[in-house]
LUMSEPA-60637 format. One record per residue (C-alpha): residue in three letters; x, y, z. Coordinates in pm, 1 decimal, decimal comma. Layout:
# residues N
{"Ala"; {X; Y; Z}};
...
END
This chain:
# residues 89
{"Met"; {7132,9; 3980,4; 11343,4}};
{"Gly"; {7412,2; 3903,7; 11578,4}};
{"Leu"; {7728,8; 3766,1; 11429,1}};
{"Ala"; {7985,7; 3528,5; 11583,4}};
{"Leu"; {8322,8; 3435,3; 11463,7}};
{"Leu"; {8386,1; 3053,8; 11457,7}};
{"Gly"; {8750,6; 3055,6; 11489,5}};
{"Ser"; {9024,5; 2804,2; 11423,1}};
{"Val"; {8840,6; 2516,2; 11288,0}};
{"Leu"; {9144,2; 2287,1; 11275,9}};
{"Leu"; {9188,6; 2003,4; 11038,7}};
{"Val"; {9497,7; 1797,2; 11098,1}};
{"Gln"; {9588,1; 1563,0; 10824,9}};
{"Ala"; {9888,7; 1346,3; 10834,5}};
{"Gln"; {10016,3; 1059,2; 10624,5}};
{"Glu"; {9884,6; 741,1; 10765,1}};
{"Ala"; {10106,4; 556,5; 10993,7}};
{"Pro"; {10097,3; 176,4; 10983,6}};
{"Pro"; {9827,8; 16,2; 11209,7}};
{"Glu"; {10092,0; -128,5; 11440,9}};
{"Tyr"; {10248,3; 215,6; 11498,6}};
{"Asp"; {10350,0; 272,3; 11863,4}};
{"Pro"; {10410,9; 643,6; 11926,6}};
{"Leu"; {10642,5; 559,8; 12217,3}};
{"Gly"; {10843,5; 306,4; 12009,1}};
{"Asp"; {11090,0; 339,9; 11726,8}};
{"Gly"; {10822,5; 316,0; 11449,5}};
{"Asp"; {10806,5; 554,3; 11147,2}};
{"Leu"; {10642,0; 880,8; 11210,4}};
{"Pro"; {10428,4; 1057,3; 10950,9}};
{"Arg"; {10649,5; 1286,4; 10734,7}};
{"Leu"; {10435,5; 1597,9; 10717,2}};
{"Ile"; {10150,6; 1733,9; 10910,5}};
{"Arg"; {9906,7; 2004,7; 10769,2}};
{"Val"; {9718,8; 2224,7; 11009,1}};
{"Gln"; {9462,1; 2455,2; 10857,1}};
{"Ala"; {9281,9; 2726,3; 11055,6}};
{"Glu"; {8982,6; 2920,4; 10916,6}};
{"Phe"; {8804,3; 3210,5; 11062,0}};
{"Ile"; {8441,2; 3201,6; 10952,5}};
{"Glu"; {8180,4; 3458,9; 11032,5}};
{"Leu"; {7830,0; 3307,9; 11110,4}};
{"Pro"; {7511,4; 3418,0; 11268,3}};
{"His"; {7536,2; 3339,4; 11642,9}};
{"Glu"; {7238,1; 3109,3; 11630,5}};
{"Ser"; {7404,2; 2898,0; 11355,7}};
{"Met"; {7736,7; 2881,9; 11542,8}};
{"Thr"; {7566,3; 2781,1; 11870,3}};
{"Gly"; {7374,5; 2503,6; 11695,2}};
{"Leu"; {7686,0; 2367,2; 11527,2}};
{"Leu"; {7887,5; 2357,5; 11844,8}};
{"Ala"; {7609,4; 2202,2; 12042,1}};
{"Glu"; {7613,1; 1890,2; 11827,1}};
{"Pro"; {7810,4; 1598,1; 11971,4}};
{"Arg"; {8149,4; 1538,4; 11805,2}};
{"Lys"; {8153,3; 1220,6; 11595,7}};
{"Gly"; {8526,7; 1175,5; 11572,0}};
{"Gly"; {8873,9; 1299,9; 11653,1}};
{"Asn"; {8883,0; 1580,0; 11394,8}};
{"Asp"; {8644,1; 1847,8; 11267,1}};
{"Thr"; {8595,1; 1727,5; 10900,5}};
{"Asp"; {8214,1; 1698,7; 10957,1}};
{"Leu"; {8201,1; 2037,1; 11111,3}};
{"Arg"; {8394,5; 2199,9; 10833,1}};
{"Lys"; {8156,7; 2039,8; 10579,5}};
{"Arg"; {7852,5; 2180,2; 10750,7}};
{"Val"; {8015,6; 2524,2; 10778,9}};
{"Gly"; {8115,5; 2507,0; 10408,6}};
{"Glu"; {7751,1; 2437,7; 10316,9}};
{"Leu"; {7650,0; 2756,7; 10523,7}};
{"Val"; {7909,8; 2966,4; 10342,7}};
{"Ala"; {7794,2; 2831,1; 10006,4}};
{"Ala"; {7433,6; 2913,8; 10092,7}};
{"Gly"; {7533,9; 3279,6; 10175,9}};
{"Lys"; {7471,3; 3229,1; 10556,6}};
{"Gly"; {7835,4; 3286,2; 10646,8}};
{"Arg"; {8162,1; 3410,1; 10507,7}};
{"Val"; {8522,8; 3305,5; 10534,7}};
{"Val"; {8720,7; 3594,1; 10691,9}};
{"Glu"; {9065,0; 3430,0; 10673,5}};
{"Ser"; {9237,4; 3102,6; 10610,1}};
{"Met"; {9579,4; 2990,5; 10722,3}};
{"Ile"; {9775,4; 2677,8; 10646,6}};
{"Cys"; {10098,6; 2545,6; 10804,4}};
{"Val"; {10279,9; 2238,1; 10680,2}};
{"Ala"; {10546,0; 2108,3; 10917,6}};
{"Arg"; {10748,9; 1797,4; 10987,9}};
{"Ser"; {10604,8; 1555,7; 11248,2}};
{"Gly"; {10749,2; 1584,6; 11598,2}};
END
């Protein structure tokens, strides 16, 4: 069975800015941003299938959920996780 490494599934979560937020204006920026990178080992066929699906949004929350289900079913394993919390900007 060939294995592939699905690297850097990034989840960016920030405090919500107000709906009228203008990034080029003087509005308030989110205070903190969290970036999480995970290296997950999967069979190559599974990884290819996951990455071939069209993206449904601007983040990979749905992809992370599907990969988590594969890991829970024993069809993949988490190799490493990293989290960085930083100030916006």
